[in-house]
N, C-alpha and C positions, 0 to 999 in steps of 0.2 A: 504494500500500500504506500503510495507516495504521500508527500506532505499535504497536498491539496485535498486528496481523498480523506486523509485523516481529519483535517479541519472540517470538512463537510460532514463526515460521520459524527464528529464531536458535537457539532451544532444540532444534528438530528437527535442525538441522545439527550442533549440539554433541553431541547424543546419539549421533551416528554415530562419534564418536571416543572412544577409551578414556579420556583425560583432557581431554575437550573444554572443560569449564567452567574448569578450572585453567589450561589453555593460553590460553583466551580472555582471562583476567584477567592473565596474566603475559607473553604473547608478542605483541608489536606485529605481527609478521608474520602470525601465526595469526589474530589479531583482524581484521586487514585482509582476509585471505583469506575468513574467514567472512562479513564484511560484503559482500564482492563476491558470494559465493554466495547470500546472502539477497536481494540486489538483482538476481539472475539476470543477472549480468554475462556478456557474451560470453566463452566460454572463451579465445579468442585475446587478448582484452583483459586477462584475468586473467594469462595467461602473460607477456604483455608487461610488465604492472605488476610481477609478481614478479621478472622478470629485471632490471628497472630498480632495484628495491629492493636486490637482491643486488649489482648493479654499484655502486650508491652506497655500500653498506656496504664492499665491497672497496676502492673508491677511498678512502674515509675511513680505512680501516685502513692502506693504503699510505702515505697522507699522514702519518699518525701515526708510522709507522716512519721516514719520511724526517726528521721533526722530532726524534725521540727518539734522541739519540746516546749514551745510557748503555750501558755494556757489559752484555750479557745474562749474568746470573749464574744458574747452575743449581745448586741445592743438592745435596750429595752424597747417595747412596742410603742410606748408613749411616755410622756414626762411623769405620769402618776406612778409608774413602776419604779422610780428612783428611790 
């Protein structure tokens, strides 16, 4: 597939989503998913890649929580809770 065909197919995929172009620009996960769809990636490979991305994100979050020992402060709902 040449570059022009890839751009055209990307636009076709993005058109199927309500906010496709915005999500493509702002969401790394959405961008990666669209790229896999454009390249006709095997659905099982896509699922595996998305699961790995999700697991890596979860692991990073858990590691961050383990390193961050600050007390969690929740602001009061209104001034009467002070």
